[in-house]
C-alpha positions as CSV (number, residue, x, y, z in Angstrom):
1,X,-94.6,-14.2,4.9
2,X,-93.2,-10.6,4.1
3,X,-89.4,-9.5,3.2
4,X,-88.4,-6.3,4.7
5,X,-86.7,-4.4,2.3
6,X,-83.3,-2.6,3.4
7,X,-84.5,0.9,2.2
8,X,-85.2,2.2,-1.2
9,X,-83.3,1.2,-4.2
10,X,-80.7,3.4,-5.9
11,X,-81.9,5.6,-8.9
12,X,-80.0,4.9,-12.1
13,X,-78.4,8.3,-12.0
14,X,-76.8,7.4,-8.4
15,X,-75.7,4.0,-9.9
16,X,-74.3,5.8,-12.8
17,X,-72.6,8.2,-10.5
18,X,-71.3,5.3,-8.3
19,X,-70.0,3.7,-11.3
20,X,-68.2,6.9,-12.6
21,X,-66.8,7.5,-9.1
22,X,-65.3,4.1,-9.3
23,X,-63.9,4.3,-12.7
24,X,-62.3,7.7,-11.7
25,X,-60.9,6.1,-8.4
26,X,-59.5,3.1,-10.8
27,X,-57.8,5.6,-13.2
28,X,-56.3,7.5,-10.3
29,X,-54.9,4.3,-8.8
30,X,-53.5,2.1,-11.4
31,X,-49.6,2.4,-11.9
32,X,-49.8,3.8,-15.2
33,X,-50.1,7.3,-16.8
34,X,-53.6,7.2,-18.3
35,X,-55.4,9.6,-20.6
36,X,-58.1,9.8,-23.3
37,X,-57.9,11.8,-26.6
38,X,-60.2,12.2,-29.5
39,X,-58.8,10.5,-32.2
40,X,-59.6,13.2,-34.9
41,X,-58.8,16.6,-33.0
42,X,-56.1,14.9,-30.6
43,X,-57.8,17.2,-27.8
44,X,-57.6,15.7,-24.4
45,X,-61.1,14.3,-22.9
46,X,-59.7,13.1,-19.5
47,X,-56.6,11.9,-17.7
48,X,-55.5,10.8,-14.6
49,X,-53.3,12.7,-11.9
50,X,-49.8,10.7,-13.2
51,X,-50.3,11.7,-16.5
52,X,-51.4,15.5,-15.7
53,X,-48.2,15.6,-13.6
54,X,-45.9,14.0,-16.3
55,X,-46.8,16.7,-18.6
56,X,-46.7,19.5,-16.0
57,X,-50.5,20.3,-15.1
58,X,-53.4,18.7,-13.3
59,X,-56.0,16.5,-14.5
60,X,-59.1,19.4,-14.9
61,X,-56.7,21.6,-16.5
62,X,-55.9,19.1,-19.3
63,X,-59.7,18.7,-20.6
64,X,-60.1,20.3,-23.8
65,X,-56.3,21.0,-24.6
66,X,-55.1,20.2,-27.8
67,X,-52.1,17.7,-28.0
68,X,-49.7,20.3,-29.0
69,X,-50.7,22.5,-25.9
70,X,-49.6,19.7,-23.6
71,X,-46.7,18.3,-25.0
72,X,-45.6,20.5,-27.5
73,X,-45.3,20.6,-31.3
74,X,-42.7,17.8,-31.8
75,X,-44.1,15.2,-29.9
76,X,-47.7,16.3,-30.8
77,X,-46.3,15.5,-34.5
78,X,-45.0,12.2,-33.5
79,X,-48.5,11.4,-31.6
80,X,-50.5,12.4,-34.8
81,X,-48.5,9.8,-36.7
82,X,-49.0,7.0,-34.1
83,X,-52.9,7.6,-33.7
84,X,-53.3,7.6,-37.6
85,X,-51.4,4.2,-37.5
86,X,-53.7,3.0,-34.7
87,X,-56.8,4.3,-36.6
88,X,-55.4,2.6,-39.9
89,X,-54.8,-0.8,-38.5
90,X,-57.8,-0.7,-36.2
91,X,-56.0,-2.2,-33.2
92,X,-53.9,-1.3,-30.3
93,X,-50.3,-0.5,-30.8
94,X,-47.4,-0.4,-28.6
95,X,-44.1,1.3,-28.7
96,X,-41.0,2.5,-26.7
97,X,-40.8,6.4,-25.8
98,X,-37.9,8.4,-24.1
99,X,-39.2,11.4,-22.4
100,X,-36.3,14.0,-22.2
101,X,-36.9,17.2,-20.1
102,X,-34.0,19.7,-19.1
103,X,-32.8,19.2,-15.5
104,X,-34.1,15.3,-15.5
105,X,-32.7,12.0,-16.3
106,X,-34.1,10.5,-19.6
107,X,-37.3,8.6,-18.7
108,X,-38.5,5.4,-20.7
109,X,-42.2,4.5,-21.2
110,X,-44.0,1.5,-22.7
111,X,-46.6,3.5,-24.6
112,X,-50.1,1.4,-25.4
113,X,-52.5,3.4,-27.9
114,X,-55.8,1.6,-27.5
115,X,-58.6,2.5,-29.9
116,X,-62.1,2.9,-28.7
117,X,-65.0,2.6,-31.8
118,X,-67.9,4.5,-31.7
119,X,-71.4,3.4,-32.8
120,X,-70.5,4.0,-36.5
121,X,-67.5,1.7,-36.2
122,X,-64.9,4.2,-36.3
123,X,-62.3,5.2,-34.2
124,X,-63.4,8.0,-32.1
125,X,-61.2,8.1,-29.2
126,X,-57.6,6.9,-28.1
127,X,-57.0,5.9,-24.7
128,X,-53.2,6.4,-24.1
129,X,-51.5,4.1,-21.2
130,X,-47.9,4.9,-20.2
131,X,-45.9,2.4,-17.9
132,X,-42.6,3.8,-16.6
133,X,-39.8,1.1,-17.5
134,X,-36.8,3.0,-16.8
135,X,-36.0,1.0,-13.8
136,X,-36.2,-2.2,-15.7
137,X,-34.3,-0.9,-18.8
138,X,-31.8,0.3,-16.5
139,X,-31.4,-3.0,-14.6
140,X,-31.6,-4.9,-18.0
141,X,-28.9,-2.7,-19.4
142,X,-26.4,-2.9,-16.2
143,X,-26.9,-6.7,-16.5
144,X,-25.9,-6.7,-20.0
145,X,-23.0,-4.5,-19.6
146,X,-21.6,-6.4,-16.8
147,X,-21.8,-9.6,-18.4
148,X,-20.2,-8.1,-21.3
149,X,-17.5,-6.5,-19.3
150,X,-16.9,-9.9,-17.5
151,X,-16.7,-11.3,-20.7
152,X,-14.1,-8.9,-22.2
153,X,-12.3,-9.2,-18.7
154,X,-11.8,-12.8,-18.8
155,X,-10.5,-12.4,-22.5
156,X,-8.3,-9.6,-21.6
157,X,-7.1,-10.5,-17.9
158,X,-3.8,-11.8,-17.7
159,X,-4.7,-13.6,-14.5
160,X,-6.5,-17.0,-14.6
161,X,-10.4,-17.2,-14.0
162,X,-12.4,-20.1,-13.3
163,X,-16.0,-20.6,-12.6
164,X,-17.3,-23.7,-10.8
165,X,-20.8,-24.7,-9.8
166,X,-21.9,-27.7,-7.8
167,X,-18.2,-28.9,-7.7
168,X,-17.8,-29.1,-11.4
169,X,-15.9,-26.3,-13.5
170,X,-18.2,-24.4,-15.8
171,X,-16.0,-21.8,-17.5
172,X,-12.3,-20.7,-17.7
173,X,-10.4,-18.1,-19.4
174,X,-7.3,-18.4,-21.8
175,X,-4.8,-17.6,-19.2
176,X,-5.7,-20.2,-16.9
177,X,-5.5,-22.5,-19.7
178,X,-2.0,-21.3,-20.8
179,X,-1.1,-21.5,-17.0
180,X,-1.9,-25.2,-16.9
181,X,-1.3,-26.1,-20.3
182,X,-4.7,-27.6,-20.9
183,X,-7.4,-27.1,-23.5
184,X,-10.7,-25.9,-22.5
185,X,-12.6,-29.1,-23.0
186,X,-9.9,-30.9,-21.0
187,X,-11.1,-28.5,-17.9
188,X,-14.8,-27.9,-18.0
189,X,-16.9,-30.5,-16.7
190,X,-14.1,-31.5,-14.2
191,X,-13.7,-31.0,-10.5
192,X,-11.8,-27.9,-9.5
193,X,-9.5,-30.3,-6.9
194,X,-8.2,-32.2,-9.9
195,X,-5.9,-29.5,-10.6
196,X,-5.0,-28.2,-7.1
197,X,-1.9,-29.8,-5.4
198,X,-3.0,-32.7,-2.8
199,X,-1.6,-30.6,0.1
200,X,-3.5,-27.9,-0.8
201,X,-6.9,-29.7,-1.3
202,X,-8.4,-29.2,2.1
203,X,-8.2,-25.7,2.3
204,X,-9.6,-25.4,-1.3
205,X,-12.4,-27.5,-0.2
206,X,-12.9,-25.1,2.8
207,X,-13.1,-22.0,0.9
208,X,-15.5,-23.4,-2.0
209,X,-17.8,-24.2,0.8
210,X,-18.4,-20.9,2.1
211,X,-20.2,-18.1,0.2
212,X,-18.2,-14.9,1.7
213,X,-15.2,-13.4,-0.4
214,X,-12.1,-15.3,0.5
215,X,-8.3,-15.0,-0.7
216,X,-5.6,-17.7,0.2
217,X,-2.3,-19.0,-1.3
218,X,-2.5,-22.4,-2.6
219,X,-0.8,-24.3,-5.7
220,X,-1.7,-25.9,-9.0
221,X,-0.6,-28.7,-10.9
222,X,0.5,-28.2,-14.2
223,X,0.0,-30.7,-17.2
224,X,3.6,-32.0,-17.0
225,X,3.2,-32.5,-12.9
226,X,5.2,-29.4,-11.9
227,X,3.8,-27.1,-9.1
228,X,2.7,-23.8,-9.5
229,X,2.6,-21.5,-6.6
230,X,-0.9,-19.6,-6.9
231,X,-3.1,-17.2,-5.0
232,X,-6.9,-17.7,-5.0
233,X,-9.4,-14.7,-4.6
234,X,-12.9,-16.3,-4.6
235,X,-16.5,-15.1,-4.5
236,X,-19.9,-15.7,-5.3
237,X,-21.1,-14.2,-8.6
238,X,-24.3,-14.1,-10.7
239,X,-23.5,-15.7,-14.1
240,X,-25.9,-17.0,-16.7
241,X,-28.6,-16.2,-14.6
242,X,-27.4,-18.3,-11.3
243,X,-25.1,-18.0,-8.7
244,X,-21.6,-19.7,-9.2
245,X,-18.2,-19.5,-7.3
246,X,-15.4,-17.6,-9.3
247,X,-11.7,-17.5,-8.4
248,X,-9.2,-15.3,-9.7
249,X,-5.9,-17.2,-9.9
250,X,-2.8,-15.3,-9.6
251,X,0.4,-17.0,-10.8
252,X,2.9,-16.3,-7.8
253,X,5.8,-17.9,-9.2
254,X,7.7,-14.8,-10.2
255,X,6.4,-13.1,-6.8
256,X,7.7,-15.9,-4.8
257,X,11.0,-15.9,-6.7
258,X,11.2,-12.3,-5.6
259,X,10.4,-12.9,-2.2
260,X,13.2,-15.5,-2.1
261,X,15.6,-13.1,-3.7
262,X,14.5,-10.4,-1.1
263,X,15.1,-13.0,1.6
264,X,18.5,-13.5,0.3
265,X,19.7,-9.9,-0.2
266,X,18.3,-9.0,3.1
267,X,21.5,-11.2,4.4
268,X,23.9,-10.0,1.9
269,X,25.5,-7.0,1.0
270,X,24.1,-6.0,-2.2
271,X,27.5,-4.3,-3.5
272,X,30.0,-7.0,-2.5
273,X,28.0,-9.9,-2.1
274,X,29.5,-10.3,1.6
275,X,27.4,-10.9,4.5
276,X,25.7,-7.9,5.8
277,X,25.3,-6.9,9.5
278,X,22.1,-9.1,9.9
279,X,23.9,-12.5,8.8
280,X,27.1,-11.4,10.9
281,X,25.1,-10.7,14.1
282,X,23.4,-14.2,13.7
283,X,26.4,-16.2,13.0
284,X,28.4,-14.7,15.4
285,X,26.0,-15.2,18.0
286,X,26.2,-19.2,17.1
287,X,30.1,-18.9,17.2
288,X,30.3,-17.4,20.8
289,X,27.8,-20.0,21.8
290,X,30.1,-22.7,20.6
291,X,33.1,-20.8,21.7
292,X,31.6,-20.4,25.2
293,X,30.8,-24.3,25.4
294,X,34.1,-25.1,24.5
295,X,36.1,-22.5,26.3
296,X,37.7,-21.7,23.0
297,X,38.9,-18.0,21.8
298,X,37.7,-16.2,18.6
299,X,38.6,-12.8,17.4
300,X,36.7,-9.8,15.7
301,X,38.7,-7.6,13.6
302,X,36.9,-4.4,12.6
303,X,38.1,-2.8,9.3
304,X,37.7,0.8,8.1
305,X,39.3,2.4,5.0
306,X,41.5,5.2,5.4
307,X,40.5,8.3,4.0
308,X,37.4,6.4,2.1
309,X,35.3,9.9,2.1
310,X,38.3,11.8,0.4
311,X,37.9,9.1,-2.5
312,X,34.3,9.4,-2.7
313,X,34.3,13.2,-2.9
314,X,37.1,13.3,-5.4
315,X,36.3,10.6,-7.8
316,X,32.6,10.0,-7.1
317,X,30.7,7.0,-5.8
318,X,31.3,4.7,-8.6
319,X,35.0,5.1,-8.0
320,X,34.4,4.3,-4.1
321,X,32.1,1.3,-5.2
322,X,34.8,-0.1,-7.2
323,X,37.3,0.3,-4.3
324,X,34.8,-1.5,-1.9
325,X,34.5,-4.5,-4.4
326,X,38.2,-4.7,-4.7
327,X,38.7,-4.7,-1.0
328,X,36.2,-7.3,-0.4
329,X,37.9,-9.6,-3.1
330,X,41.2,-9.1,-1.5
331,X,39.7,-10.1,1.9
332,X,37.9,-13.1,0.5
333,X,41.1,-14.4,-0.7
334,X,42.9,-13.6,2.4
335,X,40.3,-15.1,4.9
336,X,39.5,-18.3,3.0
337,X,37.2,-20.5,5.1
338,X,38.9,-20.2,8.3
339,X,37.2,-16.6,8.9
340,X,33.7,-15.3,8.6
341,X,33.8,-11.9,6.3
342,X,31.3,-9.4,6.2
343,X,30.4,-5.7,5.1
344,X,28.5,-3.7,7.8
345,X,28.1,-0.8,5.4
346,X,30.1,2.3,4.0
347,X,33.5,1.3,4.2
348,X,33.3,-1.0,7.0
349,X,34.1,-4.6,7.1
350,X,34.4,-7.2,9.8
351,X,36.4,-10.6,9.8
352,X,35.7,-13.2,12.4
353,X,38.5,-15.4,13.2
354,X,36.3,-18.7,13.8
355,X,39.4,-20.8,14.8
356,X,40.7,-20.7,18.3
357,X,43.8,-18.5,17.7
358,X,46.5,-17.0,19.8
359,X,47.1,-13.1,20.3
360,X,50.2,-13.3,18.2
361,X,48.5,-15.3,15.5
362,X,45.5,-12.7,15.4
363,X,48.3,-10.2,15.1
364,X,49.9,-11.7,12.2
365,X,46.6,-12.3,10.3
366,X,45.9,-8.6,10.8
367,X,49.2,-7.8,9.2
368,X,48.4,-10.0,6.5
369,X,45.3,-8.2,5.6
370,X,46.7,-4.6,6.0
371,X,49.6,-5.5,3.5
372,X,46.9,-7.3,1.1
373,X,44.5,-4.2,1.1
374,X,47.7,-1.7,0.7
375,X,48.7,-3.3,-2.6
376,X,48.3,-0.7,-5.6
377,X,44.9,-0.5,-7.0
378,X,43.9,1.0,-10.5
379,X,40.5,2.9,-9.9
380,X,39.2,4.5,-13.2
381,X,42.4,4.6,-14.7
382,X,44.5,6.0,-11.8
383,X,47.1,3.9,-9.8
384,X,46.8,4.5,-6.1
385,X,47.6,2.9,-2.6
386,X,44.8,2.9,-0.2
387,X,45.6,1.8,3.3
388,X,43.0,0.5,6.2
389,X,43.0,0.7,9.8
390,X,42.0,-2.4,12.1
391,X,40.7,-2.9,15.5
392,X,40.7,-6.0,17.3
393,X,38.6,-7.4,20.2
394,X,38.8,-11.1,21.5
395,X,36.5,-13.3,23.2
396,X,36.2,-13.9,26.0
397,X,38.4,-11.3,27.1
398,X,37.0,-8.2,25.4
399,X,33.4,-9.2,25.5
400,X,30.8,-11.9,25.8
401,X,28.4,-10.6,23.2
402,X,28.4,-10.1,19.6
403,X,27.4,-6.4,20.4
404,X,30.0,-5.9,22.9
405,X,32.7,-7.4,20.6
406,X,32.0,-5.3,17.7
407,X,31.9,-2.1,19.9
408,X,35.1,-2.7,21.2
409,X,36.8,-3.6,18.1
410,X,35.4,-0.4,16.7
411,X,36.9,1.4,19.4
412,X,40.2,-0.1,18.6
413,X,39.7,0.8,15.2
414,X,39.4,4.6,16.0
415,X,42.5,4.2,18.2
416,X,44.3,3.0,15.2
417,X,43.3,5.6,13.1
418,X,44.1,8.3,15.6
419,X,47.7,6.7,15.7
420,X,48.4,7.2,12.3
421,X,46.1,4.7,10.2
422,X,47.4,1.9,8.1
423,X,47.7,-0.1,11.4
424,X,45.8,-2.3,13.7
425,X,45.0,-2.1,17.8
426,X,43.9,-4.6,20.0
427,X,41.1,-3.5,22.6
428,X,42.5,-2.5,26.0
429,X,41.0,-1.3,29.2
430,X,42.2,2.3,28.4
431,X,39.3,2.1,25.7
432,X,36.6,2.0,28.2
433,X,37.1,5.5,29.1
434,X,34.7,6.1,26.2
435,X,32.0,5.1,28.9
436,X,33.1,8.2,30.7
437,X,32.4,10.4,27.7
438,X,29.0,8.7,27.4
439,X,28.5,9.9,31.1
440,X,29.0,13.5,30.0
441,X,27.0,13.3,27.0
442,X,24.2,11.8,29.3
443,X,24.6,15.0,31.3
444,X,24.4,17.4,28.3
445,X,21.4,15.5,26.8
446,X,19.7,16.1,30.4
447,X,20.7,19.8,30.0
448,X,19.1,20.0,26.4
449,X,16.0,18.6,27.4
450,X,15.4,21.1,30.4
451,X,17.1,24.1,28.3
452,X,14.9,23.3,25.4
453,X,18.0,23.0,23.1
454,X,16.3,20.5,20.6
455,X,14.9,21.7,17.5
456,X,12.9,20.0,14.6
457,X,13.6,20.2,11.0
458,X,11.2,19.1,8.4
459,X,11.5,17.2,5.0
460,X,8.6,17.2,2.5
461,X,7.0,13.7,1.0
462,X,5.6,14.3,-2.6
463,X,3.0,11.7,-4.4
464,X,4.4,10.4,-7.4
465,X,3.9,11.1,-10.2
466,X,1.8,14.4,-9.6
467,X,4.2,16.0,-7.1
468,X,1.5,16.3,-4.5
469,X,2.5,16.9,-0.8
470,X,1.2,14.3,1.2
471,X,3.3,14.3,4.2
472,X,6.5,15.9,6.2
473,X,9.0,13.9,8.2
474,X,10.2,15.3,11.7
475,X,13.9,15.1,12.0
476,X,15.4,16.2,15.4
477,X,18.5,18.4,15.8
478,X,20.2,19.4,18.8
479,X,21.6,23.1,18.8
480,X,24.2,22.9,21.2
481,X,25.5,26.0,22.8
482,X,29.0,25.3,21.8
483,X,29.2,22.7,19.2
484,X,26.3,24.2,17.2
485,X,24.0,22.3,15.2
486,X,24.4,18.3,15.7
487,X,22.4,15.7,14.1
488,X,20.7,12.7,15.6
489,X,23.6,10.3,14.7
490,X,25.6,11.9,17.2
491,X,23.4,11.5,20.1
492,X,20.4,9.3,19.4
493,X,22.5,6.1,20.1
494,X,23.5,7.5,23.4
495,X,20.3,8.3,24.4
496,X,18.6,5.1,23.9
497,X,21.7,3.6,26.0
498,X,21.0,5.9,28.7
499,X,17.2,5.8,28.8
500,X,16.7,9.5,27.8
501,X,15.2,8.2,24.4
502,X,11.6,7.9,25.4
503,X,11.7,11.7,27.0
504,X,13.2,13.1,23.7
505,X,10.7,10.9,21.7
506,X,8.1,12.3,23.7
507,X,9.2,16.1,23.0
508,X,9.5,15.2,19.4
509,X,5.9,14.1,19.2
510,X,4.4,17.0,20.8
511,X,6.4,19.5,19.0
512,X,5.8,18.0,15.7
513,X,2.0,18.0,16.6
514,X,2.0,21.5,17.7
515,X,3.1,22.6,14.2
516,X,0.5,20.7,12.4
517,X,-2.3,23.5,13.6
518,X,0.3,25.9,12.1
519,X,0.4,24.5,8.8
520,X,-3.5,24.4,8.9
521,X,-3.5,28.1,9.1
522,X,-0.6,28.3,6.3
523,X,-2.7,26.9,4.0
524,X,-2.0,23.0,4.1
525,X,-5.8,21.4,4.4
526,X,-4.8,17.9,5.5
527,X,-1.4,18.0,7.2
528,X,0.4,15.0,8.3
529,X,3.9,14.7,10.0
530,X,5.8,11.5,10.1
531,X,7.6,11.0,13.9
532,X,10.3,8.3,14.1
533,X,9.9,6.0,17.3
534,X,12.9,4.4,19.0
535,X,12.3,0.8,20.4
536,X,12.0,1.7,24.1
537,X,9.2,4.2,23.3
538,X,7.4,1.8,21.0
539,X,7.6,-1.1,24.0
540,X,6.6,1.1,26.8
541,X,3.5,-0.2,28.3
542,X,1.9,3.4,28.2
543,X,3.0,4.2,24.7
544,X,-0.7,4.1,22.9
545,X,-2.2,6.1,25.3
546,X,0.8,8.7,25.2
547,X,0.2,9.3,21.5
548,X,-3.4,9.4,21.9
549,X,-3.2,12.0,24.8
550,X,-0.7,14.0,22.6
551,X,-3.4,14.4,19.8
552,X,-6.0,15.1,22.7
553,X,-3.8,17.9,23.7
554,X,-3.4,19.5,20.3
555,X,-7.1,18.7,19.2
556,X,-5.7,16.9,16.2
557,X,-6.9,13.6,14.3
558,X,-5.1,10.3,14.1
559,X,-5.0,11.1,10.1
560,X,-2.4,14.1,11.1
561,X,0.3,11.5,12.4
562,X,2.3,8.7,11.0
563,X,4.8,6.7,13.2
564,X,8.0,5.4,11.7
565,X,9.5,2.2,13.2
566,X,12.4,0.1,12.1
567,X,12.3,-3.2,10.6
568,X,14.1,-4.7,13.8
569,X,11.5,-3.3,16.0
570,X,8.7,-5.1,14.3
571,X,10.8,-8.4,13.3
572,X,12.9,-9.2,16.4
573,X,11.7,-12.7,17.4
574,X,12.6,-12.1,21.0
575,X,9.7,-9.6,21.3
576,X,6.2,-10.2,22.1
577,X,4.4,-10.6,18.5
578,X,1.1,-10.5,20.0
579,X,1.9,-7.1,22.0
580,X,3.3,-5.8,18.8
581,X,0.1,-6.7,17.0
582,X,-2.1,-5.1,19.8
583,X,-0.3,-1.7,19.8
584,X,-0.1,-1.4,15.9
585,X,-3.9,-2.4,15.8
586,X,-4.7,0.2,18.4
587,X,-2.6,3.1,16.8
588,X,-4.6,2.1,13.3
589,X,-7.9,2.1,14.9
590,X,-7.0,5.7,15.7
591,X,-6.4,6.7,12.3
592,X,-2.6,6.9,12.7
593,X,-0.6,5.4,10.2
594,X,2.4,3.1,10.6
595,X,5.3,3.2,8.3
596,X,8.5,1.0,8.3
597,X,11.6,3.2,8.1
598,X,14.7,2.1,6.2
599,X,13.2,-0.8,4.7
600,X,15.9,-3.5,3.1
601,X,18.6,-2.6,5.5
602,X,17.5,-5.4,8.0
603,X,15.8,-9.0,7.7
604,X,12.3,-8.9,7.6
605,X,10.0,-11.9,7.9
606,X,7.8,-11.6,5.0
607,X,4.8,-13.7,6.4
608,X,5.3,-11.7,9.8
609,X,4.7,-8.7,7.5
610,X,2.0,-9.5,5.9
611,X,-0.1,-9.9,9.1
612,X,0.8,-6.4,10.4
613,X,-1.1,-3.3,9.8
614,X,1.5,-1.3,7.9
615,X,0.5,1.4,5.6
616,X,4.0,2.8,4.1
617,X,7.3,0.8,3.5
618,X,10.0,3.5,3.3
619,X,12.7,2.4,1.1
620,X,16.2,3.0,2.5
621,X,18.3,5.5,0.4
622,X,21.3,3.3,0.3
623,X,19.1,1.5,-2.2
624,X,17.7,4.6,-3.9
625,X,21.3,6.1,-4.3
626,X,22.7,3.4,-6.1
627,X,19.4,2.6,-7.9
628,X,20.9,4.0,-11.4
629,X,24.0,2.0,-11.7
630,X,23.5,-1.1,-9.4
631,X,21.4,-4.0,-10.8
632,X,21.2,-5.4,-7.5
633,X,19.8,-1.9,-5.8
634,X,17.4,-1.9,-8.9
635,X,16.2,-5.5,-8.2
636,X,15.6,-4.8,-4.5
637,X,13.8,-1.8,-4.8
638,X,11.5,-2.9,-7.8
639,X,10.9,-6.1,-5.8
640,X,10.4,-4.2,-2.6
641,X,7.5,-2.0,-4.4
642,X,6.0,-5.0,-6.1
643,X,5.8,-6.7,-2.8
644,X,4.3,-3.8,-1.0
645,X,1.7,-3.2,-3.4
646,X,0.7,-7.0,-3.6
647,X,0.0,-6.7,0.2
648,X,-1.6,-3.3,-0.2
649,X,1.2,-1.2,1.3
650,X,2.2,2.2,-0.1
651,X,5.9,2.9,-0.7
652,X,8.1,6.0,-0.1
653,X,11.7,6.4,-1.5
654,X,14.1,8.1,0.8
655,X,17.0,9.9,-0.4
656,X,16.1,11.0,-3.8
657,X,19.1,13.3,-5.1
658,X,18.5,12.9,-8.8
659,X,16.1,13.2,-11.6
660,X,17.3,9.9,-12.8
661,X,16.7,8.2,-9.5
662,X,13.1,10.0,-9.3
663,X,12.5,8.6,-13.0
664,X,13.2,5.1,-12.4
665,X,11.1,5.1,-9.3
666,X,8.2,6.3,-11.3
667,X,8.6,3.8,-13.7
668,X,8.5,1.2,-10.8
669,X,5.2,2.9,-9.5
670,X,6.7,3.9,-6.3
671,X,3.9,6.0,-4.4
672,X,5.9,8.8,-3.0
673,X,9.5,10.1,-2.7
674,X,11.5,12.2,-0.5
675,X,15.0,13.5,-0.5
676,X,17.2,16.5,-1.5
677,X,15.8,16.8,-4.9
678,X,12.5,17.8,-3.5
679,X,13.9,19.6,-0.6
680,X,16.6,19.3,2.1
681,X,15.3,19.2,6.0
682,X,14.3,22.8,7.0
683,X,13.5,24.7,10.4
684,X,10.0,25.2,11.0
685,X,10.0,28.9,9.5
686,X,11.9,27.8,6.3
687,X,9.1,25.0,6.0
688,X,6.1,27.2,6.5
689,X,7.8,29.9,3.7
690,X,8.4,26.6,1.5
691,X,4.9,25.5,2.0
692,X,3.5,28.8,0.2
693,X,4.8,26.9,-3.0
694,X,3.6,23.3,-2.3
695,X,1.1,21.5,-4.3
696,X,-2.0,20.0,-2.4
697,X,-4.2,17.4,-3.4
C-alpha cells in the first residue's frame, strides 16, 4: 500500500524564511517596543515598528545607526551605563524610564535589557524591551492621592464621617467622636443603628440598603442620651480595596436653632419685638371668627406717628428707631392684656381691642393712647414732644375681614392727619369716597397703557466680592403727563385690585426683554434681566406659555430672564402647592431663574421652601438698612444667608447704601448686592452709558 505525498517538502531555505517571517510578525505584534543593539558598539541591529515610532523613525531607517543618532547623546550615555551593567552582571536588568519630549506628556516605561551570548560566551547583543506603564502609574498615583486626600479630609474635616460595611462600622473620624463623646474603640465594629435615634432608624436602614448617593435628615444619640439633629449624606466609596458605604454627618443643631429663630423673627418685628403684619393678620382672622360666632364687636386702631419722616431726616435713622422703641413700650403699657399690639412697619402700629367694647369705650381708649404717646421724650439728648394720629374701624360695622378693617382704619387715620394730627377719627361712609378715586385711577391707568406712558428703569446687581455685573432688575415708572414720574407704590396696588396688573406685567416683560438685545450689542456678553411678578400674573393659567412666547418673540434664551416672586405668592397655604411646583418646574426647565423678593418680611414655611426650585433669595432692604446697628437684623441676615447656602440657593442683598453694609454682607458671604451704593435705578439710556464702565465675568 502506497502513501501519496501532498507535494514536495519545503527547502531549508524556505523554512528559515518562514521562521524569519514568523519572528518578524511576532516582534511587530507584541505590545512592547522592541529593538536589538550590538552590545559593544551600541549600533541598532533591528527594531519593531512600535520602537521606531517611539524614537521618531521607521524600522529600516534605524538599522546600523548608533544609539546617539537615534536617541541623542544624553540618553545614549545612560544607555551605555545600563548595557555595561548588563554585560558585567551577565543577566537581564530592569529599570523604570521616563521619556520626556517637547509638546508631549511624560511617558513612563518598564525597560528590560536582555543579553544575548555569542559562541564565545560573551554578550554580543542587547535586546531592549520597553513596556508603556504610564496609565498604570497614573492610576496608582491617583489611587494613592485619593486615599491620602481622603485621610487628610477625614482628619481636617469639621464634619463627622463614618464608614460602614456589612452592617458594621469600620472607621470614623475625630469630629464624629467628639460629636457623640465616644472613643474610637467604642464605635468601630458596632452597628450604625446603635447610635441613631429610634424614630429615625427606619429611614437609615432604607438609605443603607441602596447604592445611590442619598441625603436625608436624621438624629443621633449622644453618649449622655441627648438627641442631636444631623444630616446624612451617604454614598458608596472604594476604601481599602473594597466598596463601603460612607456617610458625612453634619451637626444641624445650630442650623435648626437658626431656623427656629428665623421662624420666630418672621412673626415679630425685629426692632420693637412686637407682632408683625403676618402674626397680626393670622390672629386677627381668629379674633374675627370668634367675634362673628358670638356676635360681639372689636375695634382696629391704626396708629401713625406724626412727622416721623422729619425726625428721621433731621436726627437720623438711629433717632427714629429710638422713638419707635419708646412708642412701642408706651403702647405695651397702655394696652395690657386686653389688646393685641403690632408694628406693621415704618412708623405704623396697629392695636386690636380684643374685648367687646362700645364706641365710647374705644374713643376713651384712643385718647389714653394719644396722651401716653404725647408725653415728652428724650432722644439723643433732646427733649421733644411727638404726637400720633389714630384711625379706628369697628367690626362688624366697618368691615368683616382683616384686610377691610385695616384698610378702613388706615383711611380714618389719614382723615385724622388731614384734620390737624394728634387726634383720632372713626371710619365713616364718607371715607368710602376713596373708591371713586380708585375708579379715576383705573381710567388713568388704562390710558397709560394705551398711551405708552410707562417706562422701565434698571438697577444693576453685582456679584461679591469681585463686583462683576450679573444682572439687572427692571423697575416700572409711570411718566404721568401732569404729575410727572410716579413710582410703583402709587399705582401697582390699585392696578392689582382693578385687574390691570396682568396687562402691565406683560408689558414690563416684553419691554425688559427687548432691552436685552441692546445690551448685548453694547458689550454685555450674557445679559440677564429680573422682572417682578404679581400674584395675579403668576396664577394665570397661561402664565408659563406667555413667558416662553415672549422669549421666542425676542429670540432670547431662558438664561436671559429672572422672575421675582414674593414670599406670600409662594407660601400662601390657600394656593395650590402642586400648581406652584409645576409652574416653577416649567420655568426652571426653560432655563429661567426664580428669585424670592423681599425675603424675610413674610412668613415662609422652610420645609416648603426646601422643595421649591428657587435660585435666589433677595434679602429685604429693611434688614440691610439696619444691619450695622441692629443685632436682630444682623442675625436674621446672617441666618438667611447660611440657610440659603445650605439649600444651594444664592442670595442678593437689596438696598445696600453704605460701604459698611457691603463689608458686613461680604463677611457673611452674600453672593450679590444691589442698591444706591452701586447705582440708582436708571433709564435705559443712562443704563447703557453706565454699562460702558461695567465689569463682566
